[in-house]
C-alpha positions as CSV (number, residue, x, y, z in Angstrom):
1,X,7.4,81.6,34.5
2,X,8.7,85.1,34.5
3,X,6.5,87.8,33.0
4,X,7.4,90.9,31.1
5,X,6.6,92.9,34.2
6,X,9.0,90.8,36.2
7,X,11.7,91.6,33.7
8,X,10.9,95.3,33.6
9,X,10.8,95.5,37.4
10,X,14.1,93.6,37.7
11,X,12.6,90.6,39.4
12,X,14.6,88.5,36.9
13,X,17.5,89.4,34.6
14,X,17.8,89.3,30.9
15,X,19.2,85.8,30.7
16,X,16.6,84.4,33.1
17,X,13.7,86.0,31.2
18,X,14.7,85.0,27.6
19,X,16.0,81.6,28.5
20,X,12.5,80.5,29.4
21,X,11.6,80.7,25.7
22,X,14.6,78.7,24.5
23,X,13.8,75.1,23.4
24,X,15.9,72.3,22.1
25,X,14.7,73.1,18.6
26,X,15.8,76.7,19.0
27,X,19.2,75.7,20.3
28,X,19.6,73.4,17.3
29,X,18.5,76.1,14.9
30,X,20.8,78.8,16.3
31,X,23.8,76.4,16.3
32,X,23.0,75.4,12.7
33,X,22.4,78.9,11.3
34,X,25.0,80.9,13.3
35,X,27.5,78.1,13.6
36,X,29.2,76.7,16.6
37,X,32.6,78.1,15.7
38,X,31.1,81.6,15.3
39,X,29.4,81.3,18.7
40,X,32.5,80.0,20.5
41,X,34.8,82.5,18.7
42,X,32.6,85.5,19.7
43,X,34.4,87.8,22.2
44,X,31.5,90.0,22.9
45,X,29.3,89.2,26.0
46,X,26.2,90.0,23.9
47,X,27.5,88.4,20.7
48,X,27.4,91.7,19.0
49,X,30.5,90.8,16.9
50,X,28.2,88.5,14.9
51,X,26.3,90.5,12.3
52,X,22.9,91.8,13.4
53,X,21.4,90.8,10.0
54,X,22.1,87.1,10.9
55,X,20.2,87.5,14.2
56,X,17.4,89.4,12.5
57,X,17.0,86.5,10.0
58,X,16.9,84.0,12.7
59,X,13.9,85.8,14.3
60,X,11.7,84.7,11.4
61,X,12.7,81.1,11.8
62,X,12.3,81.1,15.6
63,X,8.7,82.5,15.6
64,X,7.0,79.3,14.6
65,X,9.1,77.4,17.2
66,X,7.7,79.5,20.1
67,X,4.5,78.2,21.7
68,X,2.1,81.2,21.6
69,X,0.7,80.2,25.0
70,X,4.1,80.7,26.6
71,X,4.3,84.2,25.2
72,X,0.8,84.9,26.4
73,X,1.6,83.6,29.9
74,X,4.7,85.7,30.0
75,X,2.7,88.7,28.8
76,X,5.2,89.1,25.9
77,X,4.4,90.1,22.4
78,X,6.2,89.0,19.3
79,X,8.6,91.3,17.5
80,X,11.9,90.9,15.7
81,X,13.6,92.2,18.9
82,X,12.0,89.4,20.9
83,X,13.2,86.8,18.3
84,X,16.8,88.3,18.4
85,X,16.9,88.2,22.2
86,X,15.8,84.6,22.2
87,X,18.3,83.7,19.5
88,X,21.2,85.4,21.3
89,X,20.1,83.8,24.6
90,X,20.2,80.4,22.9
91,X,23.7,81.1,21.6
92,X,24.8,82.1,25.1
93,X,23.5,78.9,26.4
94,X,25.3,76.9,23.7
95,X,28.5,78.8,24.5
96,X,28.1,78.0,28.2
97,X,27.5,74.3,27.4
98,X,30.7,74.1,25.4
99,X,32.9,75.9,28.0
């Protein structure tokens, strides 16, 4: 488990940190709500060519899928930004699995 401190002190990178929060349920949610075609057609490394409002909306659906204990262990708080980062990491994982 990486902590927020590990991430801030560059003991892990962005992908490593946020991927630890991604579950099969989150992968399915992101694929369903964003769409596989949109994920695969994205040409931006950080998926910024998909509207931010779509990622923001996903944040609300992801929150109940995150085990609060995992956030506590990682010393991470919940915010819309956290949800967006987890959602985008899930989308990146989906894209990698389909490459």
